[in-house]
BATIRO-990008 format. One line per field, with one value per atom (N, C-alpha, C): residue number from 1; chain; atom name; x, y, z. Coordinates in steps of 0.02 Angstrom, whole numbers, always signed. Example, Ala and Ser with C-alpha at 12.3 -4.5 7.8 and 13.67 -1.06 7.14 Angstrom:
2
n: [1  1  1  2  2  2]
chain: [A  A  A  A  A  A]
atom: [N  CA  C  N  CA  C]
px: [+660  +615  +660  +642  +684  +645]
py: [-284  -225  -165  -112  -53  +2]
pz: [+390  +390  +390  +354  +357  +394]
END
This chain:
107
n: [1  1  1  2  2  2  3  3  3  4  4  4  5  5  5  6  6  6  7  7  7  8  8  8  9  9  9  10  10  10  11  11  11  12  12  12  13  13  13  14  14  14  15  15  15  16  16  16  17  17  17  18  18  18  19  19  19  20  20  20  21  21  21  22  22  22  23  23  23  24  24  24  25  25  25  26  26  26  27  27  27  28  28  28  29  29  29  30  30  30  31  31  31  32  32  32  33  33  33  34  34  34  35  35  35  36  36  36  37  37  37  38  38  38  39  39  39  40  40  40  41  41  41  42  42  42  43  43  43  44  44  44  45  45  45  46  46  46  47  47  47  48  48  48  49  49  49  50  50  50  51  51  51  52  52  52  53  53  53  54  54  54  55  55  55  56  56  56  57  57  57  58  58  58  59  59  59  60  60  60  61  61  61  62  62  62  63  63  63  64  64  64  65  65  65  66  66  66  67  67  67  68  68  68  69  69  69  70  70  70  71  71  71  72  72  72  73  73  73  74  74  74  75  75  75  76  76  76  77  77  77  78  78  78  79  79  79  80  80  80  81  81  81  82  82  82  83  83  83  84  84  84  85  85  85  86  86  86  87  87  87  88  88  88  89  89  89  90  90  90  91  91  91  92  92  92  93  93  93  94  94  94  95  95  95  96  96  96  97  97  97  98  98  98  99  99  99  100  100  100  101  101  101  102  102  102  103  103  103  104  104  104  105  105  105  106  106  106  107  107  107]
chain: [A  A  A  A  A  A  A  A  A  A  A  A  A  A  A  A  A  A  A  A  A  A  A  A  A  A  A  A  A  A  A  A  A  A  A  A  A  A  A  A  A  A  A  A  A  A  A  A  A  A  A  A  A  A  A  A  A  A  A  A  A  A  A  A  A  A  A  A  A  A  A  A  A  A  A  A  A  A  A  A  A  A  A  A  A  A  A  A  A  A  A  A  A  A  A  A  A  A  A  A  A  A  A  A  A  A  A  A  A  A  A  A  A  A  A  A  A  A  A  A  A  A  A  A  A  A  A  A  A  A  A  A  A  A  A  A  A  A  A  A  A  A  A  A  A  A  A  A  A  A  A  A  A  A  A  A  A  A  A  A  A  A  A  A  A  A  A  A  A  A  A  A  A  A  A  A  A  A  A  A  A  A  A  A  A  A  A  A  A  A  A  A  A  A  A  A  A  A  A  A  A  A  A  A  A  A  A  A  A  A  A  A  A  A  A  A  A  A  A  A  A  A  A  A  A  A  A  A  A  A  A  A  A  A  A  A  A  A  A  A  A  A  A  A  A  A  A  A  A  A  A  A  A  A  A  A  A  A  A  A  A  A  A  A  A  A  A  A  A  A  A  A  A  A  A  A  A  A  A  A  A  A  A  A  A  A  A  A  A  A  A  A  A  A  A  A  A  A  A  A  A  A  A  A  A  A  A  A  A  A  A  A  A  A  A  A  A  A  A  A  A]
atom: [N  CA  C  N  CA  C  N  CA  C  N  CA  C  N  CA  C  N  CA  C  N  CA  C  N  CA  C  N  CA  C  N  CA  C  N  CA  C  N  CA  C  N  CA  C  N  CA  C  N  CA  C  N  CA  C  N  CA  C  N  CA  C  N  CA  C  N  CA  C  N  CA  C  N  CA  C  N  CA  C  N  CA  C  N  CA  C  N  CA  C  N  CA  C  N  CA  C  N  CA  C  N  CA  C  N  CA  C  N  CA  C  N  CA  C  N  CA  C  N  CA  C  N  CA  C  N  CA  C  N  CA  C  N  CA  C  N  CA  C  N  CA  C  N  CA  C  N  CA  C  N  CA  C  N  CA  C  N  CA  C  N  CA  C  N  CA  C  N  CA  C  N  CA  C  N  CA  C  N  CA  C  N  CA  C  N  CA  C  N  CA  C  N  CA  C  N  CA  C  N  CA  C  N  CA  C  N  CA  C  N  CA  C  N  CA  C  N  CA  C  N  CA  C  N  CA  C  N  CA  C  N  CA  C  N  CA  C  N  CA  C  N  CA  C  N  CA  C  N  CA  C  N  CA  C  N  CA  C  N  CA  C  N  CA  C  N  CA  C  N  CA  C  N  CA  C  N  CA  C  N  CA  C  N  CA  C  N  CA  C  N  CA  C  N  CA  C  N  CA  C  N  CA  C  N  CA  C  N  CA  C  N  CA  C  N  CA  C  N  CA  C  N  CA  C  N  CA  C  N  CA  C  N  CA  C  N  CA  C  N  CA  C  N  CA  C  N  CA  C  N  CA  C  N  CA  C  N  CA  C  N  CA  C  N  CA  C  N  CA  C  N  CA  C]
px: [+5047  +5022  +5075  +5110  +5162  +5214  +5235  +5286  +5262  +5200  +5174  +5172  +5150  +5146  +5217  +5261  +5330  +5363  +5353  +5381  +5352  +5287  +5255  +5288  +5305  +5337  +5410  +5446  +5517  +5526  +5480  +5486  +5439  +5435  +5387  +5402  +5463  +5480  +5485  +5470  +5478  +5417  +5360  +5299  +5287  +5244  +5223  +5188  +5202  +5172  +5097  +5061  +4989  +4980  +4951  +4940  +4866  +4837  +4766  +4759  +4718  +4706  +4631  +4617  +4547  +4537  +4479  +4461  +4393  +4383  +4317  +4314  +4254  +4243  +4232  +4268  +4262  +4262  +4205  +4196  +4217  +4265  +4286  +4345  +4358  +4416  +4398  +4439  +4440  +4499  +4488  +4539  +4563  +4628  +4659  +4702  +4691  +4731  +4767  +4832  +4873  +4903  +4884  +4906  +4942  +4996  +5035  +5049  +5076  +5094  +5170  +5206  +5279  +5313  +5376  +5418  +5397  +5360  +5338  +5393  +5375  +5420  +5418  +5477  +5476  +5440  +5403  +5363  +5405  +5465  +5507  +5538  +5525  +5552  +5496  +5434  +5378  +5384  +5401  +5406  +5467  +5518  +5579  +5565  +5515  +5502  +5481  +5458  +5437  +5493  +5550  +5607  +5646  +5676  +5717  +5776  +5788  +5841  +5830  +5767  +5751  +5745  +5799  +5798  +5806  +5769  +5775  +5818  +5822  +5862  +5908  +5971  +6019  +6032  +6011  +6024  +5969  +5920  +5865  +5871  +5863  +5869  +5824  +5849  +5810  +5854  +5825  +5862  +5833  +5775  +5745  +5711  +5686  +5651  +5578  +5558  +5491  +5436  +5439  +5387  +5392  +5454  +5463  +5426  +5436  +5403  +5327  +5306  +5233  +5202  +5233  +5206  +5205  +5258  +5260  +5204  +5193  +5140  +5071  +5059  +4993  +4982  +5033  +5026  +5011  +5046  +5036  +4966  +4934  +4866  +4813  +4835  +4788  +4768  +4805  +4789  +4838  +4840  +4884  +4898  +4956  +4973  +5000  +4974  +4995  +5012  +5053  +5073  +5060  +5037  +5030  +5069  +5103  +5142  +5156  +5165  +5186  +5243  +5298  +5357  +5341  +5357  +5345  +5275  +5230  +5161  +5136  +5179  +5159  +5145  +5127  +5115  +5051  +5023  +4963  +4974  +4973  +4979  +4910  +4890  +4825  +4836  +4809  +4816  +4747  +4744  +4683  +4690  +4651  +4650  +4590  +4599  +4541  +4494  +4431  +4382  +4376  +4381  +4379  +4440  +4486  +4549  +4548  +4565  +4570  +4643  +4659  +4727  +4745  +4807  +4828  +4823  +4804  +4799  +4868  +4882  +4946  +4934  +4969  +4960  +5002]
py: [+5748  +5693  +5670  +5720  +5703  +5657  +5674  +5634  +5563  +5554  +5487  +5445  +5475  +5439  +5424  +5473  +5464  +5407  +5406  +5352  +5284  +5282  +5219  +5191  +5235  +5213  +5194  +5234  +5220  +5153  +5138  +5078  +5023  +5015  +4970  +4896  +4878  +4807  +4776  +4711  +4674  +4679  +4699  +4702  +4772  +4777  +4843  +4880  +4944  +4980  +4989  +4979  +4993  +5042  +5100  +5152  +5166  +5159  +5173  +5236  +5282  +5345  +5348  +5363  +5364  +5423  +5454  +5508  +5493  +5519  +5513  +5567  +5580  +5626  +5584  +5600  +5563  +5613  +5620  +5669  +5738  +5770  +5837  +5838  +5782  +5775  +5752  +5774  +5745  +5698  +5635  +5584  +5564  +5568  +5549  +5488  +5434  +5374  +5359  +5346  +5326  +5258  +5207  +5138  +5110  +5073  +5044  +4970  +4938  +4867  +4857  +4907  +4907  +4863  +4881  +4839  +4838  +4888  +4891  +4916  +4926  +4954  +4907  +4888  +4847  +4883  +4846  +4875  +4917  +4894  +4931  +4994  +5008  +5068  +5116  +5101  +5142  +5216  +5231  +5301  +5336  +5298  +5328  +5365  +5344  +5375  +5448  +5469  +5538  +5581  +5551  +5588  +5623  +5680  +5714  +5670  +5661  +5618  +5546  +5527  +5459  +5411  +5400  +5354  +5282  +5237  +5167  +5130  +5155  +5123  +5174  +5164  +5212  +5201  +5145  +5132  +5160  +5194  +5224  +5300  +5335  +5408  +5442  +5493  +5531  +5562  +5608  +5642  +5628  +5596  +5581  +5640  +5687  +5745  +5751  +5713  +5720  +5705  +5647  +5628  +5670  +5689  +5734  +5800  +5829  +5893  +5884  +5830  +5817  +5814  +5779  +5774  +5841  +5881  +5947  +5991  +5990  +6032  +6010  +5944  +5918  +5933  +5921  +5935  +6009  +6054  +6126  +6148  +6111  +6127  +6093  +6061  +6029  +5959  +5928  +5861  +5810  +5752  +5699  +5654  +5623  +5575  +5512  +5455  +5391  +5343  +5294  +5243  +5174  +5130  +5059  +5024  +4970  +4936  +4864  +4824  +4755  +4741  +4720  +4708  +4660  +4682  +4642  +4648  +4685  +4690  +4761  +4811  +4879  +4920  +4983  +5031  +5069  +5095  +5136  +5197  +5255  +5319  +5351  +5371  +5402  +5472  +5522  +5591  +5617  +5645  +5675  +5751  +5782  +5855  +5882  +5934  +5966  +5989  +5973  +5991  +6066  +6101  +6174  +6200  +6225  +6249  +6325  +6350  +6421  +6441  +6487  +6512  +6552  +6545  +6585  +6659  +6698  +6771  +6801  +6846  +6881  +6953  +6975  +7044  +7091]
pz: [+3989  +3951  +3900  +3870  +3823  +3855  +3916  +3950  +3961  +3981  +3994  +3931  +3876  +3812  +3786  +3791  +3770  +3809  +3874  +3915  +3897  +3882  +3863  +3800  +3754  +3692  +3705  +3744  +3759  +3795  +3841  +3881  +3857  +3791  +3760  +3769  +3781  +3786  +3718  +3713  +3651  +3605  +3631  +3592  +3564  +3515  +3491  +3547  +3555  +3611  +3602  +3656  +3660  +3717  +3702  +3752  +3755  +3813  +3823  +3865  +3841  +3876  +3892  +3955  +3977  +4024  +4020  +4067  +4096  +4157  +4189  +4243  +4267  +4322  +4384  +4437  +4500  +4558  +4590  +4644  +4619  +4652  +4633  +4585  +4552  +4509  +4439  +4392  +4325  +4326  +4309  +4314  +4245  +4233  +4170  +4184  +4146  +4154  +4089  +4095  +4038  +4056  +4018  +4032  +3972  +3985  +3930  +3943  +3892  +3897  +3897  +3923  +3921  +3971  +3985  +4028  +4101  +4122  +4191  +4237  +4300  +4351  +4411  +4437  +4497  +4554  +4593  +4648  +4695  +4710  +4758  +4728  +4663  +4630  +4608  +4625  +4601  +4620  +4682  +4703  +4675  +4656  +4629  +4563  +4526  +4460  +4467  +4526  +4537  +4568  +4581  +4610  +4554  +4570  +4521  +4504  +4440  +4413  +4432  +4445  +4466  +4408  +4373  +4315  +4338  +4306  +4323  +4273  +4211  +4159  +4127  +4135  +4108  +4033  +4005  +3934  +3889  +3918  +3879  +3887  +3831  +3830  +3881  +3914  +3961  +4015  +4053  +4106  +4175  +4179  +4244  +4276  +4235  +4265  +4241  +4190  +4163  +4212  +4244  +4293  +4356  +4374  +4432  +4420  +4361  +4345  +4340  +4309  +4303  +4372  +4418  +4486  +4521  +4514  +4545  +4519  +4454  +4423  +4446  +4446  +4466  +4540  +4582  +4654  +4667  +4631  +4640  +4621  +4577  +4556  +4599  +4653  +4699  +4680  +4635  +4613  +4640  +4606  +4627  +4567  +4567  +4515  +4549  +4529  +4558  +4502  +4519  +4471  +4499  +4455  +4470  +4415  +4431  +4380  +4400  +4349  +4359  +4311  +4337  +4296  +4238  +4178  +4119  +4091  +4125  +4102  +4092  +4105  +4091  +4154  +4140  +4194  +4182  +4236  +4232  +4276  +4245  +4280  +4283  +4343  +4352  +4381  +4346  +4368  +4389  +4449  +4475  +4471  +4428  +4421  +4459  +4498  +4530  +4474  +4480  +4428  +4422  +4478  +4476  +4513  +4476  +4504  +4510  +4569  +4578  +4575  +4530  +4524  +4586  +4609  +4667  +4651  +4701  +4692  +4696  +4651  +4650  +4671  +4722  +4746  +4706]
END
């Protein structure tokens, strides 16, 4: 969540940043949505944000691993993270957490 909020502030564009956080229960998932009014992401670059070192703007501080790690952690826990965005109008990240997560057994 820290990474999503931090990115929303970093990629704020010309306006004051507005970050909306929402949660709900949907089927077997707890859904967390983080939406901002920032610069947005071009449609053809949406999946690149989840790649290791997948930076879209080199003039903004970062290493390109935050969203990569977030996706790996969420995927490992049986969930999913998706992004919707419109260039110049902001982004919306939706994370689906399994409502009941079973930790892997360690022998």
